[in-house]
N, C-alpha and C positions, 0 to 999 in steps of 0.2 A: 763360877762367875755368872753363868747364864741364869742361875736360880734367883739372883738378886737384881737382874736388869729391870724386870717389870716393876717391883716395888720402888726401885730407885727412880725410874721414870715417873711413876705415880707421885712420888714425893716431890720431885722437881715440878711436875705439872700443878700440884696443889699449891706449892709455894708461889709459882708464877701467877696462878689464878687469884690467890689471896692478895698478892701484891697489886694486881690490876684492880681488884675490887676495892682494896684499901685506897688506891690512888683515885679511883672514881668517886669514892665517898669523900675523900679529901677535896677533890675538885668541886664536888657538890657543895660541901661546906663553905669553901672559899667563894664560890659563886653566890651562895645565899648571903654570906657576910658582905660581899661586894654590893649585892642588890640592896641589902639592908642599909649599908652605908650610904648608897645612893639615895634611898628613900629618906634617910635622915638629913642628908644634904639638901634635898629638894624641900623637905618640910621646913628646914631652917631658912632656906631662901624664900619660901612662901610666907613664912612668918615675918621676914624682913621687909618684903614688899606687899604684904597681905592687904594693905589698905589701898594700894594703887589700882586705878581703874584699868590701865593698859600699859604693857611693856613692849615697846617697839625698839629692838636692838638695845642700845645703851640708854635710850631715852625712856623715861618713865613718867607717864602722865599722872598728875595729882588726882585725888579722889574727891575733893571738896570743891564744888563749882563756885566760882566767884563772879564770872561774867561770861555771857554767851550771846553771840549775835550772828545770824545768818541772813538778815535783812528780808526774811520772808514776809514780815508784817510791816515793812517800811515802804511808804509810797514815795515816788520820785519827787524830790524837792521839798519833802516834809521834814519837820524836825525829827531827829533820830537820837540815838544814844551817843552820837558824836556832836561836837559843837558846830553850830552853823547848819546850813542846808546841805543836803547830800543828793547825789545823782545815783539812783539805783537802777540797774539794768539787768536784763537777761542776756546771756551770751549763747549764740548758736553752737550746739555741740557740747555745751556744759550745763549741768543741772543747777537749779537754784537761782538766787538773785545775788548780784554783785555790786559792791560800792565802787563806782568809777572814780579814780583819783584825778581830780582836776589839776592841771599843771599849776605849779607855783603855789601849792596849798599844803598846809600842815593839818593833820587830823588828830584830835585828842578827844578823850571821852568827856561827855558833858558833865559827868560827876567824877571827881577824883577818887581813885581806888586806894585804900590803905592796904598795901600788900603785906603778907606775912614774910618771914625770913626766907622760906622756901616755897616756890610756886613755879608753875609752868604756863607758857603762853603758846598757843598753836593757832595757825590761820593758813589760808591758801592765797597765793598770789597768782594772778592770771595776766600775763603780758600778751596782748594781741596786736597783730599787725602783719605787714608783708616781710619786713626785715627787722632783725634785732637792733640794728644800727639806728633805727628811727626813734628809739626810746632813750632818753637821758637817764642817768642814775636815779634810783629812788632809794629811800632809807627808812628804817624803823628802829626803835629803841626806847630808851627811857631818859626823859628830860628832868631837869631840876624842878620845874613848875608845870602847871597844867594849862598855861595860857597858849591859845592857838591863834592869836591875833596876827602874828608875823610868820613869814616863811622861815622855818628854822631847820635848815638842812644839816644833818650830822650833829645834832645837839646831844649833850650828855653821852651816855654809853650807846653806841649805835652800830648797826650793820648796814652796809651800803651795797646794793646790787648795781654793778656797772654794766647796764645792759648794752650800751653802744660799744663796749669793748668785747662783748661776747662771753667772756669767761673770768671776769675779775670780780672779787668780793672783798670789801674792806671792813675792818673792825677797828673801833677806836673810842677814845674818850680823852678829854683835855685834863680831867682830874679824876683818877690818876692819869698822868700823861702816858698815852699808849696808842700806837698805831700798828696794825698788822694787816698785811696784804696776802691774800691767797687766791686760788683759782677754783672755779666750779663752772661747768658748761651750762651757762644760762641760755644759750641759743637753742639747746635741746628742749627747752620748756616754752618756746614761743608758741602761743595758741594752745597751750595745755597747762593745767594748774601745777604749781610748785608748792609743795607742803613745807611750811616753815615751823620749826619747834624750838622754843627757848626754854632752858631749864635754869632758873635762878636760885642760888643758894648763898644768901648773905652777899658777899662782895664778888662772888663768882657767877659767871654766866657761860653756859654751854649752848652752842648754836648748831642746829641740825637743818640741813636742806635735803628734802626727800630721803630722810633717814640716815644721811651721812653726816657725821660730826665733823664740822669744819673748825671749831674753836671751843676751847674750854680754859678760861683764865680769869684772873681778877680784873674786872673792868669798872667796879663801883667803889666810890669813896663811902666808908661806913656811915658817915653823917649826912649824906645827901639823899633827898627824897626821890622816889621813882614814880614817874608819870609816863605811861606808855603812849607812843605816837607813831603815826605813819607820815612820811613826807613824800609827796608826789614828785615825779620828775619835773625838772624845770621846763622842758619842752618836749613835745611830741611832733613827729613828722608823718605825713601820709596817712593820717587817720589812726595811728597807733594809740593804744591805751594800756594802762595798768589798772587792774581791778583787784579788790580784796573781798574775801568772804570767809564764812565758817570760823569765826574768831571764838576761841574758848580759853578761859583762864581758870586754872585750878590751884587750890592750895593743898596742903597735906594735913591729915589728921595727926594729932600728937598721941 
């Protein structure tokens, strides 16, 4: 019996070694296949969004610039790319120039934009003051026409920031009839910019505040024109203000 112990042990060792080696090779092949599959997925994803200039979370900025305004070349009180006169200011602690929204005023572009089916709108909102309660609600959205002669709060498809409530944001439209209320901590953005991003695709609009998606639903009637606007708060208290800057509108290449 002793004569065969060494060969038997050798055979068992070789079998175990071969099994470990085979398992290692198999694991290596599986890893390569997994990595390869990951590369394929990433390439497919890159192809899908390859034209997009920026991907921030679920929001994807378009690649074809339609409109851009940061007010760097606009003089205070001069004609701008908005209807009527504007008040452009610098704000301590914040870079660039800002359009100060005058109370009871609606702002629309001086020339109407013909939007493609799919496009994005981005801008920064800066609410300044001592207390968030000193600022009435302001809104932005898309109206049926490009007239800015009257104060048109919550016209068409709109988003309303209820500053004096501190954390309330409303979405709505009268056609199709829809009203949705949600919450977002607006008070945390007093005296610092809030980045707003809108993604429009046909009748749908997705709304992002500081990268967080708050809404994604059908808010447009397919036959109604889209004219972007800002509506200033009705009133300010104690020197509070709401300012806008860094507006960019992009379409998508087909």
